[in-house]
C-alpha positions in Angstrom: 183.2 119.1 105.6 180.9 116.6 108.0 180.0 113.5 106.4 177.4 111.0 108.3 179.5 107.7 108.9 176.6 105.4 108.1 173.5 105.3 106.2 170.1 106.4 108.1 167.5 104.1 107.9 164.4 104.7 106.1 162.4 104.3 109.3 164.8 107.0 110.8 164.0 109.3 107.7 160.4 108.8 107.7 160.1 109.4 111.5 162.0 112.4 111.3 160.1 113.7 108.2 156.5 112.9 109.9 157.6 115.0 112.8 158.8 117.9 110.8 155.1 117.9 108.9 153.3 117.2 112.0 154.9 120.4 113.6 154.2 122.8 110.2 150.7 121.2 110.2 150.2 122.8 114.0 151.8 125.8 113.3 149.5 126.2 110.3 146.4 125.5 112.1 147.3 128.3 114.6 148.2 130.8 111.6 144.7 129.7 110.1 142.9 130.3 113.5 144.6 133.5 114.4 143.5 134.8 110.9 139.9 133.8 111.4 139.9 135.5 114.7 141.2 138.7 113.3 138.9 139.0 110.3 136.0 137.9 112.6 136.5 140.5 115.3 134.5 143.7 114.9 135.9 147.2 116.6 133.2 146.6 119.4 134.4 142.6 120.1 137.7 143.5 121.2 138.7 140.0 121.4 141.9 140.4 119.4 143.8 143.8 120.0 147.0 144.3 118.3 149.8 145.9 120.6 149.9 149.1 118.3 146.1 149.6 118.6 146.8 149.8 122.3 149.7 152.1 122.3 147.4 154.6 120.0 144.6 154.5 122.5 146.6 154.9 125.8 148.1 158.3 123.3 144.7 159.7 123.1 
């Protein structure tokens, strides 16, 4: 089993954790924005269209 040879410094640990949390915050913000756009769009608006909706319209 792989074992680290030396202890990781607190600054490196904190830097990695901050990067991970920042990426997670960006992903959460994008998901929230997408959810809001889906909820606020109406049938006439068409600013957000799911790929399945497009396939159903083409079949009709």
